[in-house]
Gaussian input, Z-matrix of N, CA and C with variables (Angstrom, degrees):
# hf/3-21g

backbone

0 1
 N
 C     1     B1
 C     2     B2     1     A1
 N     3     B3     2     A2     1     D1
 C     4     B4     3     A3     2     D2
 C     5     B5     4     A4     3     D3
 N     6     B6     5     A5     4     D4
 C     7     B7     6     A6     5     D5
 C     8     B8     7     A7     6     D6
 N     9     B9     8     A8     7     D7
 C    10    B10     9     A9     8     D8
 C    11    B11    10    A10     9     D9
 N    12    B12    11    A11    10    D10
 C    13    B13    12    A12    11    D11
 C    14    B14    13    A13    12    D12
 N    15    B15    14    A14    13    D13
 C    16    B16    15    A15    14    D14
 C    17    B17    16    A16    15    D15
 N    18    B18    17    A17    16    D16
 C    19    B19    18    A18    17    D17
 C    20    B20    19    A19    18    D18
 N    21    B21    20    A20    19    D19
 C    22    B22    21    A21    20    D20
 C    23    B23    22    A22    21    D21
 N    24    B24    23    A23    22    D22
 C    25    B25    24    A24    23    D23
 C    26    B26    25    A25    24    D24
 N    27    B27    26    A26    25    D25
 C    28    B28    27    A27    26    D26
 C    29    B29    28    A28    27    D27
 N    30    B30    29    A29    28    D28
 C    31    B31    30    A30    29    D29
 C    32    B32    31    A31    30    D30
 N    33    B33    32    A32    31    D31
 C    34    B34    33    A33    32    D32
 C    35    B35    34    A34    33    D33
 N    36    B36    35    A35    34    D34
 C    37    B37    36    A36    35    D35
 C    38    B38    37    A37    36    D36
 N    39    B39    38    A38    37    D37
 C    40    B40    39    A39    38    D38
 C    41    B41    40    A40    39    D39
 N    42    B42    41    A41    40    D40
 C    43    B43    42    A42    41    D41
 C    44    B44    43    A43    42    D42
 N    45    B45    44    A44    43    D43
 C    46    B46    45    A45    44    D44
 C    47    B47    46    A46    45    D45
 N    48    B48    47    A47    46    D46
 C    49    B49    48    A48    47    D47
 C    50    B50    49    A49    48    D48
 N    51    B51    50    A50    49    D49
 C    52    B52    51    A51    50    D50
 C    53    B53    52    A52    51    D51
 N    54    B54    53    A53    52    D52
 C    55    B55    54    A54    53    D53
 C    56    B56    55    A55    54    D54
 N    57    B57    56    A56    55    D55
 C    58    B58    57    A57    56    D56
 C    59    B59    58    A58    57    D57
 N    60    B60    59    A59    58    D58
 C    61    B61    60    A60    59    D59
 C    62    B62    61    A61    60    D60
 N    63    B63    62    A62    61    D61
 C    64    B64    63    A63    62    D62
 C    65    B65    64    A64    63    D63
 N    66    B66    65    A65    64    D64
 C    67    B67    66    A66    65    D65
 C    68    B68    67    A67    66    D66
 N    69    B69    68    A68    67    D67
 C    70    B70    69    A69    68    D68
 C    71    B71    70    A70    69    D69
 N    72    B72    71    A71    70    D70
 C    73    B73    72    A72    71    D71
 C    74    B74    73    A73    72    D72
 N    75    B75    74    A74    73    D73
 C    76    B76    75    A75    74    D74
 C    77    B77    76    A76    75    D75
 N    78    B78    77    A77    76    D76
 C    79    B79    78    A78    77    D77
 C    80    B80    79    A79    78    D78
 N    81    B81    80    A80    79    D79
 C    82    B82    81    A81    80    D80
 C    83    B83    82    A82    81    D81
 N    84    B84    83    A83    82    D82
 C    85    B85    84    A84    83    D83
 C    86    B86    85    A85    84    D84
 N    87    B87    86    A86    85    D85
 C    88    B88    87    A87    86    D86
 C    89    B89    88    A88    87    D87
 N    90    B90    89    A89    88    D88
 C    91    B91    90    A90    89    D89
 C    92    B92    91    A91    90    D90
 N    93    B93    92    A92    91    D91
 C    94    B94    93    A93    92    D92
 C    95    B95    94    A94    93    D93
 N    96    B96    95    A95    94    D94
 C    97    B97    96    A96    95    D95
 C    98    B98    97    A97    96    D96
 N    99    B99    98    A98    97    D97
 C   100   B100    99    A99    98    D98
 C   101   B101   100   A100    99    D99
 N   102   B102   101   A101   100   D100
 C   103   B103   102   A102   101   D101
 C   104   B104   103   A103   102   D102
 N   105   B105   104   A104   103   D103
 C   106   B106   105   A105   104   D104
 C   107   B107   106   A106   105   D105
 N   108   B108   107   A107   106   D106
 C   109   B109   108   A108   107   D107
 C   110   B110   109   A109   108   D108
 N   111   B111   110   A110   109   D109
 C   112   B112   111   A111   110   D110
 C   113   B113   112   A112   111   D111
 N   114   B114   113   A113   112   D112
 C   115   B115   114   A114   113   D113
 C   116   B116   115   A115   114   D114
 N   117   B117   116   A116   115   D115
 C   118   B118   117   A117   116   D116
 C   119   B119   118   A118   117   D117
 N   120   B120   119   A119   118   D118
 C   121   B121   120   A120   119   D119
 C   122   B122   121   A121   120   D120
 N   123   B123   122   A122   121   D121
 C   124   B124   123   A123   122   D122
 C   125   B125   124   A124   123   D123
 N   126   B126   125   A125   124   D124
 C   127   B127   126   A126   125   D125
 C   128   B128   127   A127   126   D126
 N   129   B129   128   A128   127   D127
 C   130   B130   129   A129   128   D128
 C   131   B131   130   A130   129   D129
 N   132   B132   131   A131   130   D130
 C   133   B133   132   A132   131   D131
 C   134   B134   133   A133   132   D132
 N   135   B135   134   A134   133   D133
 C   136   B136   135   A135   134   D134
 C   137   B137   136   A136   135   D135
 N   138   B138   137   A137   136   D136
 C   139   B139   138   A138   137   D137
 C   140   B140   139   A139   138   D138
 N   141   B141   140   A140   139   D139
 C   142   B142   141   A141   140   D140
 C   143   B143   142   A142   141   D141
 N   144   B144   143   A143   142   D142
 C   145   B145   144   A144   143   D143
 C   146   B146   145   A145   144   D144
 N   147   B147   146   A146   145   D145
 C   148   B148   147   A147   146   D146
 C   149   B149   148   A148   147   D147
 N   150   B150   149   A149   148   D148
 C   151   B151   150   A150   149   D149
 C   152   B152   151   A151   150   D150
 N   153   B153   152   A152   151   D151
 C   154   B154   153   A153   152   D152
 C   155   B155   154   A154   153   D153
 N   156   B156   155   A155   154   D154
 C   157   B157   156   A156   155   D155
 C   158   B158   157   A157   156   D156
 N   159   B159   158   A158   157   D157
 C   160   B160   159   A159   158   D158
 C   161   B161   160   A160   159   D159
 N   162   B162   161   A161   160   D160
 C   163   B163   162   A162   161   D161
 C   164   B164   163   A163   162   D162
 N   165   B165   164   A164   163   D163
 C   166   B166   165   A165   164   D164
 C   167   B167   166   A166   165   D165
 N   168   B168   167   A167   166   D166
 C   169   B169   168   A168   167   D167
 C   170   B170   169   A169   168   D168
 N   171   B171   170   A170   169   D169
 C   172   B172   171   A171   170   D170
 C   173   B173   172   A172   171   D171
 N   174   B174   173   A173   172   D172
 C   175   B175   174   A174   173   D173
 C   176   B176   175   A175   174   D174
 N   177   B177   176   A176   175   D175
 C   178   B178   177   A177   176   D176
 C   179   B179   178   A178   177   D177
 N   180   B180   179   A179   178   D178
 C   181   B181   180   A180   179   D179
 C   182   B182   181   A181   180   D180
 N   183   B183   182   A182   181   D181
 C   184   B184   183   A183   182   D182
 C   185   B185   184   A184   183   D183
 N   186   B186   185   A185   184   D184
 C   187   B187   186   A186   185   D185
 C   188   B188   187   A187   186   D186
 N   189   B189   188   A188   187   D187
 C   190   B190   189   A189   188   D188
 C   191   B191   190   A190   189   D189
 N   192   B192   191   A191   190   D190
 C   193   B193   192   A192   191   D191
 C   194   B194   193   A193   192   D192
 N   195   B195   194   A194   193   D193
 C   196   B196   195   A195   194   D194
 C   197   B197   196   A196   195   D195
 N   198   B198   197   A197   196   D196
 C   199   B199   198   A198   197   D197
 C   200   B200   199   A199   198   D198
 N   201   B201   200   A200   199   D199
 C   202   B202   201   A201   200   D200
 C   203   B203   202   A202   201   D201
 N   204   B204   203   A203   202   D202
 C   205   B205   204   A204   203   D203
 C   206   B206   205   A205   204   D204
 N   207   B207   206   A206   205   D205
 C   208   B208   207   A207   206   D206
 C   209   B209   208   A208   207   D207
 N   210   B210   209   A209   208   D208
 C   211   B211   210   A210   209   D209
 C   212   B212   211   A211   210   D210
 N   213   B213   212   A212   211   D211
 C   214   B214   213   A213   212   D212
 C   215   B215   214   A214   213   D213
 N   216   B216   215   A215   214   D214
 C   217   B217   216   A216   215   D215
 C   218   B218   217   A217   216   D216
 N   219   B219   218   A218   217   D217
 C   220   B220   219   A219   218   D218
 C   221   B221   220   A220   219   D219
 N   222   B222   221   A221   220   D220
 C   223   B223   222   A222   221   D221
 C   224   B224   223   A223   222   D222
 N   225   B225   224   A224   223   D223
 C   226   B226   225   A225   224   D224
 C   227   B227   226   A226   225   D225
 N   228   B228   227   A227   226   D226
 C   229   B229   228   A228   227   D227
 C   230   B230   229   A229   228   D228
 N   231   B231   230   A230   229   D229
 C   232   B232   231   A231   230   D230
 C   233   B233   232   A232   231   D231
 N   234   B234   233   A233   232   D232
 C   235   B235   234   A234   233   D233
 C   236   B236   235   A235   234   D234
 N   237   B237   236   A236   235   D235
 C   238   B238   237   A237   236   D236
 C   239   B239   238   A238   237   D237
 N   240   B240   239   A239   238   D238
 C   241   B241   240   A240   239   D239
 C   242   B242   241   A241   240   D240
 N   243   B243   242   A242   241   D241
 C   244   B244   243   A243   242   D242
 C   245   B245   244   A244   243   D243
 N   246   B246   245   A245   244   D244
 C   247   B247   246   A246   245   D245
 C   248   B248   247   A247   246   D246
 N   249   B249   248   A248   247   D247
 C   250   B250   249   A249   248   D248
 C   251   B251   250   A250   249   D249
 N   252   B252   251   A251   250   D250
 C   253   B253   252   A252   251   D251
 C   254   B254   253   A253   252   D252
 N   255   B255   254   A254   253   D253
 C   256   B256   255   A255   254   D254
 C   257   B257   256   A256   255   D255
 N   258   B258   257   A257   256   D256
 C   259   B259   258   A258   257   D257
 C   260   B260   259   A259   258   D258
 N   261   B261   260   A260   259   D259
 C   262   B262   261   A261   260   D260
 C   263   B263   262   A262   261   D261
 N   264   B264   263   A263   262   D262
 C   265   B265   264   A264   263   D263
 C   266   B266   265   A265   264   D264
 N   267   B267   266   A266   265   D265
 C   268   B268   267   A267   266   D266
 C   269   B269   268   A268   267   D267
 N   270   B270   269   A269   268   D268
 C   271   B271   270   A270   269   D269
 C   272   B272   271   A271   270   D270
 N   273   B273   272   A272   271   D271
 C   274   B274   273   A273   272   D272
 C   275   B275   274   A274   273   D273
 N   276   B276   275   A275   274   D274
 C   277   B277   276   A276   275   D275
 C   278   B278   277   A277   276   D276
 N   279   B279   278   A278   277   D277
 C   280   B280   279   A279   278   D278
 C   281   B281   280   A280   279   D279

   B1=1.4790
   B2=1.4915
   B3=1.3412
   B4=1.4504
   B5=1.5155
   B6=1.2851
   B7=1.5100
   B8=1.4408
   B9=1.3318
   B10=1.5025
   B11=1.5153
   B12=1.3591
   B13=1.4601
   B14=1.5286
   B15=1.3216
   B16=1.4859
   B17=1.5457
   B18=1.3212
   B19=1.4302
   B20=1.5665
   B21=1.3175
   B22=1.5015
   B23=1.5788
   B24=1.2961
   B25=1.4591
   B26=1.5292
   B27=1.3223
   B28=1.4601
   B29=1.4913
   B30=1.3546
   B31=1.4590
   B32=1.5128
   B33=1.3794
   B34=1.4441
   B35=1.5581
   B36=1.3446
   B37=1.4550
   B38=1.5214
   B39=1.3064
   B40=1.4408
   B41=1.5642
   B42=1.2870
   B43=1.4779
   B44=1.5387
   B45=1.3533
   B46=1.4693
   B47=1.5123
   B48=1.3404
   B49=1.4491
   B50=1.5388
   B51=1.3126
   B52=1.4447
   B53=1.5305
   B54=1.3770
   B55=1.4877
   B56=1.5165
   B57=1.3513
   B58=1.4231
   B59=1.5356
   B60=1.3402
   B61=1.5061
   B62=1.5213
   B63=1.3549
   B64=1.4766
   B65=1.5420
   B66=1.3658
   B67=1.4641
   B68=1.5478
   B69=1.3625
   B70=1.4071
   B71=1.5196
   B72=1.3068
   B73=1.4533
   B74=1.4748
   B75=1.3529
   B76=1.4550
   B77=1.4890
   B78=1.3207
   B79=1.4398
   B80=1.4962
   B81=1.3559
   B82=1.4297
   B83=1.5186
   B84=1.3484
   B85=1.4092
   B86=1.5289
   B87=1.3370
   B88=1.4572
   B89=1.5251
   B90=1.3241
   B91=1.4744
   B92=1.5295
   B93=1.2659
   B94=1.4893
   B95=1.5330
   B96=1.2971
   B97=1.4624
   B98=1.5028
   B99=1.3013
   B100=1.4626
   B101=1.5591
   B102=1.3416
   B103=1.4584
   B104=1.5212
   B105=1.3446
   B106=1.4490
   B107=1.5237
   B108=1.3309
   B109=1.4690
   B110=1.5081
   B111=1.3863
   B112=1.4193
   B113=1.4765
   B114=1.3064
   B115=1.4267
   B116=1.5763
   B117=1.3358
   B118=1.4547
   B119=1.4727
   B120=1.3260
   B121=1.4776
   B122=1.5312
   B123=1.3581
   B124=1.4717
   B125=1.5046
   B126=1.3485
   B127=1.4650
   B128=1.5321
   B129=1.3436
   B130=1.4483
   B131=1.5439
   B132=1.3102
   B133=1.4659
   B134=1.4827
   B135=1.3471
   B136=1.4749
   B137=1.4752
   B138=1.2936
   B139=1.4483
   B140=1.5285
   B141=1.3097
   B142=1.4658
   B143=1.4651
   B144=1.3402
   B145=1.4491
   B146=1.4813
   B147=1.3709
   B148=1.4255
   B149=1.5075
   B150=1.3424
   B151=1.4612
   B152=1.5542
   B153=1.3640
   B154=1.4866
   B155=1.5561
   B156=1.3016
   B157=1.4691
   B158=1.5279
   B159=1.2789
   B160=1.4777
   B161=1.4929
   B162=1.3559
   B163=1.4515
   B164=1.5871
   B165=1.2784
   B166=1.4413
   B167=1.5393
   B168=1.3317
   B169=1.4275
   B170=1.5217
   B171=1.3145
   B172=1.4374
   B173=1.4891
   B174=1.3033
   B175=1.4744
   B176=1.5434
   B177=1.3005
   B178=1.5052
   B179=1.5196
   B180=1.3023
   B181=1.4494
   B182=1.5670
   B183=1.3302
   B184=1.4645
   B185=1.5589
   B186=1.3188
   B187=1.4567
   B188=1.5339
   B189=1.3179
   B190=1.4648
   B191=1.5744
   B192=1.3543
   B193=1.4101
   B194=1.5231
   B195=1.3499
   B196=1.4672
   B197=1.5237
   B198=1.3520
   B199=1.4636
   B200=1.5372
   B201=1.3222
   B202=1.4971
   B203=1.5417
   B204=1.2926
   B205=1.4762
   B206=1.5381
   B207=1.3607
   B208=1.4719
   B209=1.4760
   B210=1.3216
   B211=1.4405
   B212=1.5343
   B213=1.3559
   B214=1.4129
   B215=1.4975
   B216=1.3566
   B217=1.4431
   B218=1.4913
   B219=1.3623
   B220=1.4566
   B221=1.5538
   B222=1.3352
   B223=1.4519
   B224=1.5336
   B225=1.2887
   B226=1.4748
   B227=1.5257
   B228=1.3404
   B229=1.4544
   B230=1.5430
   B231=1.2917
   B232=1.4497
   B233=1.5018
   B234=1.3600
   B235=1.4465
   B236=1.5024
   B237=1.3490
   B238=1.4851
   B239=1.5320
   B240=1.3680
   B241=1.4820
   B242=1.5498
   B243=1.3012
   B244=1.4781
   B245=1.5075
   B246=1.3487
   B247=1.5060
   B248=1.5003
   B249=1.3250
   B250=1.4531
   B251=1.5217
   B252=1.3540
   B253=1.4397
   B254=1.5547
   B255=1.3235
   B256=1.4757
   B257=1.4922
   B258=1.3312
   B259=1.4889
   B260=1.5145
   B261=1.3544
   B262=1.5122
   B263=1.5570
   B264=1.3339
   B265=1.4949
   B266=1.5360
   B267=1.3141
   B268=1.4770
   B269=1.4882
   B270=1.3725
   B271=1.4076
   B272=1.4684
   B273=1.3738
   B274=1.4696
   B275=1.5320
   B276=1.3173
   B277=1.4629
   B278=1.5097
   B279=1.2840
   B280=1.4573
   B281=1.5110
   A1=109.65
   A2=113.90
   A3=119.68
   A4=110.13
   A5=114.44
   A6=121.86
   A7=110.42
   A8=118.54
   A9=122.08
   A10=104.62
   A11=112.61
   A12=119.55
   A13=108.08
   A14=114.67
   A15=121.41
   A16=107.58
   A17=116.33
   A18=121.90
   A19=107.78
   A20=114.43
   A21=116.96
   A22=102.74
   A23=114.29
   A24=122.71
   A25=110.18
   A26=116.35
   A27=120.51
   A28=108.67
   A29=116.00
   A30=123.85
   A31=111.87
   A32=117.30
   A33=124.64
   A34=112.01
   A35=114.07
   A36=121.67
   A37=110.08
   A38=116.79
   A39=120.57
   A40=109.65
   A41=118.00
   A42=120.89
   A43=114.12
   A44=118.41
   A45=118.10
   A46=115.73
   A47=114.46
   A48=120.23
   A49=109.57
   A50=117.32
   A51=119.48
   A52=115.44
   A53=112.70
   A54=117.60
   A55=110.45
   A56=117.84
   A57=118.78
   A58=111.59
   A59=115.55
   A60=119.91
   A61=108.96
   A62=116.38
   A63=121.12
   A64=109.80
   A65=113.39
   A66=118.46
   A67=115.89
   A68=115.09
   A69=118.29
   A70=114.50
   A71=117.93
   A72=121.96
   A73=114.63
   A74=116.55
   A75=120.46
   A76=114.40
   A77=118.20
   A78=121.34
   A79=113.67
   A80=119.05
   A81=119.87
   A82=111.62
   A83=117.19
   A84=117.85
   A85=110.62
   A86=119.27
   A87=122.53
   A88=108.94
   A89=117.64
   A90=121.57
   A91=110.38
   A92=120.01
   A93=120.09
   A94=108.04
   A95=115.84
   A96=124.08
   A97=113.00
   A98=116.14
   A99=122.10
   A100=105.24
   A101=115.26
   A102=120.81
   A103=109.64
   A104=118.96
   A105=124.33
   A106=108.24
   A107=114.38
   A108=119.58
   A109=110.41
   A110=116.52
   A111=122.54
   A112=110.79
   A113=120.38
   A114=124.55
   A115=109.57
   A116=114.74
   A117=120.61
   A118=110.44
   A119=117.56
   A120=123.19
   A121=113.07
   A122=117.14
   A123=119.08
   A124=111.68
   A125=118.45
   A126=125.53
   A127=115.12
   A128=117.81
   A129=117.83
   A130=113.97
   A131=117.46
   A132=121.07
   A133=111.37
   A134=112.26
   A135=122.21
   A136=108.56
   A137=118.79
   A138=123.56
   A139=106.03
   A140=116.57
   A141=119.20
   A142=110.35
   A143=118.87
   A144=122.16
   A145=104.39
   A146=115.45
   A147=120.50
   A148=107.86
   A149=115.68
   A150=119.78
   A151=104.96
   A152=115.17
   A153=120.70
   A154=106.42
   A155=113.32
   A156=121.10
   A157=111.57
   A158=119.14
   A159=123.11
   A160=108.47
   A161=118.66
   A162=122.65
   A163=110.20
   A164=119.55
   A165=119.73
   A166=111.15
   A167=117.94
   A168=121.60
   A169=113.80
   A170=115.72
   A171=120.75
   A172=109.80
   A173=116.82
   A174=119.78
   A175=109.78
   A176=115.95
   A177=121.11
   A178=110.80
   A179=117.36
   A180=124.46
   A181=109.30
   A182=114.47
   A183=119.50
   A184=112.77
   A185=115.63
   A186=120.11
   A187=111.87
   A188=119.97
   A189=125.82
   A190=108.47
   A191=116.66
   A192=119.70
   A193=114.26
   A194=117.18
   A195=120.71
   A196=110.94
   A197=114.71
   A198=120.93
   A199=114.45
   A200=117.68
   A201=120.07
   A202=111.74
   A203=119.17
   A204=121.17
   A205=115.26
   A206=115.71
   A207=121.09
   A208=108.26
   A209=116.96
   A210=122.26
   A211=108.38
   A212=115.40
   A213=120.60
   A214=111.67
   A215=113.62
   A216=120.87
   A217=107.64
   A218=116.58
   A219=120.17
   A220=107.16
   A221=113.79
   A222=118.20
   A223=108.28
   A224=116.89
   A225=119.61
   A226=109.60
   A227=120.37
   A228=122.80
   A229=111.18
   A230=115.89
   A231=124.22
   A232=107.51
   A233=120.76
   A234=118.93
   A235=111.35
   A236=115.05
   A237=121.37
   A238=110.45
   A239=115.99
   A240=118.73
   A241=109.95
   A242=116.55
   A243=119.80
   A244=113.48
   A245=114.81
   A246=116.89
   A247=109.81
   A248=117.07
   A249=119.09
   A250=110.93
   A251=116.59
   A252=120.00
   A253=112.15
   A254=115.83
   A255=121.93
   A256=110.49
   A257=116.94
   A258=124.18
   A259=111.51
   A260=118.99
   A261=123.56
   A262=111.87
   A263=117.01
   A264=114.16
   A265=115.42
   A266=116.00
   A267=119.67
   A268=116.40
   A269=116.34
   A270=121.18
   A271=110.88
   A272=117.71
   A273=118.04
   A274=110.20
   A275=116.06
   A276=119.94
   A277=112.75
   A278=118.64
   A279=123.67
   A280=110.31
   D1=154.84
   D2=174.05
   D3=-106.58
   D4=146.66
   D5=178.16
   D6=-133.12
   D7=134.91
   D8=167.95
   D9=-92.09
   D10=118.29
   D11=177.36
   D12=-104.32
   D13=120.44
   D14=-178.53
   D15=-108.09
   D16=112.88
   D17=179.27
   D18=-97.86
   D19=133.15
   D20=177.88
   D21=-117.80
   D22=128.91
   D23=-178.91
   D24=-95.65
   D25=126.59
   D26=178.18
   D27=-60.61
   D28=130.35
   D29=178.93
   D30=59.93
   D31=24.51
   D32=-179.17
   D33=56.20
   D34=30.94
   D35=-176.46
   D36=-104.42
   D37=98.87
   D38=-176.58
   D39=-91.23
   D40=-4.77
   D41=-173.55
   D42=-57.20
   D43=-45.02
   D44=175.70
   D45=-54.81
   D46=-42.02
   D47=-179.87
   D48=-67.12
   D49=-48.28
   D50=178.71
   D51=-60.92
   D52=-33.62
   D53=175.74
   D54=-66.06
   D55=-41.51
   D56=176.73
   D57=-61.55
   D58=-43.08
   D59=-178.57
   D60=-62.00
   D61=-41.07
   D62=-178.70
   D63=-64.10
   D64=-46.43
   D65=-173.44
   D66=-77.82
   D67=-32.65
   D68=-173.01
   D69=-127.43
   D70=1.37
   D71=-174.98
   D72=71.49
   D73=-172.79
   D74=-177.98
   D75=-73.32
   D76=-24.25
   D77=-176.75
   D78=56.70
   D79=40.65
   D80=-179.88
   D81=-77.07
   D82=128.16
   D83=176.38
   D84=-66.39
   D85=155.22
   D86=177.12
   D87=-57.23
   D88=129.90
   D89=179.74
   D90=102.11
   D91=-9.68
   D92=177.51
   D93=-110.32
   D94=128.88
   D95=-175.35
   D96=-128.97
   D97=135.47
   D98=173.75
   D99=-88.05
   D100=119.58
   D101=-179.46
   D102=-87.08
   D103=-43.72
   D104=178.97
   D105=-161.79
   D106=156.52
   D107=-178.62
   D108=-146.65
   D109=144.36
   D110=176.37
   D111=-139.73
   D112=148.75
   D113=175.99
   D114=-117.15
   D115=131.13
   D116=175.73
   D117=-58.04
   D118=141.14
   D119=-174.04
   D120=-55.80
   D121=-30.36
   D122=-178.43
   D123=-93.01
   D124=8.92
   D125=-179.51
   D126=66.48
   D127=13.87
   D128=179.92
   D129=-74.99
   D130=-30.94
   D131=-177.13
   D132=-144.37
   D133=155.81
   D134=169.60
   D135=-121.16
   D136=141.64
   D137=-179.90
   D138=-118.46
   D139=127.33
   D140=179.13
   D141=-133.73
   D142=134.28
   D143=170.23
   D144=-93.92
   D145=126.72
   D146=-178.52
   D147=-125.51
   D148=154.96
   D149=-173.08
   D150=-130.15
   D151=131.44
   D152=170.20
   D153=-166.70
   D154=163.40
   D155=178.31
   D156=-100.20
   D157=-1.57
   D158=-177.05
   D159=-141.44
   D160=109.67
   D161=-175.88
   D162=-63.96
   D163=-14.82
   D164=175.63
   D165=-65.16
   D166=-28.70
   D167=172.80
   D168=-58.11
   D169=-39.60
   D170=174.85
   D171=-63.96
   D172=-47.07
   D173=-178.55
   D174=-59.27
   D175=-43.12
   D176=177.31
   D177=-57.58
   D178=-46.64
   D179=-176.70
   D180=-63.61
   D181=-44.50
   D182=-175.08
   D183=-61.38
   D184=-27.32
   D185=-178.77
   D186=-63.02
   D187=-19.94
   D188=-178.34
   D189=-68.72
   D190=-22.05
   D191=-171.66
   D192=-101.83
   D193=7.50
   D194=178.44
   D195=-56.31
   D196=138.64
   D197=174.24
   D198=79.81
   D199=1.58
   D200=-177.87
   D201=-96.62
   D202=5.77
   D203=178.89
   D204=74.42
   D205=25.97
   D206=179.98
   D207=-118.21
   D208=136.59
   D209=174.71
   D210=-117.16
   D211=158.40
   D212=-173.50
   D213=-130.05
   D214=139.70
   D215=167.47
   D216=-117.59
   D217=133.27
   D218=-176.60
   D219=-120.63
   D220=122.01
   D221=-177.02
   D222=-123.54
   D223=118.18
   D224=172.93
   D225=-62.33
   D226=133.46
   D227=-178.70
   D228=-132.14
   D229=156.99
   D230=177.59
   D231=-123.48
   D232=134.81
   D233=177.31
   D234=-59.29
   D235=146.52
   D236=-174.63
   D237=-57.56
   D238=-39.71
   D239=-177.05
   D240=-62.00
   D241=-41.26
   D242=178.04
   D243=-68.41
   D244=-33.14
   D245=176.65
   D246=-71.16
   D247=-33.65
   D248=179.35
   D249=-63.42
   D250=-37.58
   D251=178.41
   D252=-62.74
   D253=-36.36
   D254=177.62
   D255=-68.84
   D256=-43.99
   D257=-170.01
   D258=-79.50
   D259=-36.82
   D260=-170.99
   D261=-51.16
   D262=-46.13
   D263=-177.96
   D264=-63.35
   D265=-14.25
   D266=179.14
   D267=-98.52
   D268=4.23
   D269=175.46
   D270=-86.89
   D271=127.84
   D272=-177.92
   D273=-66.89
   D274=150.04
   D275=176.74
   D276=-65.46
   D277=146.84
   D278=-176.89
   D279=-72.81

């Protein structure tokens, strides 16, 4: 499954998170993969597409960030092409 992980940094301060990543790495559990990642220009949020078959892997990973002033929103997502395959049969003919 794919998940959009939206990180919000308290006071737009991503430095504590980046320091953790520098010092200890991503600490991804086996089976959890970062597909792509973007940071908002004002440093308020980070957007990551992550892939795993067990959402508990995300929960395990998130525990590494406790106390750093970051909150997470996790949204299961489906690629648009796959969604189109599901929806197309339900579109009335022109």
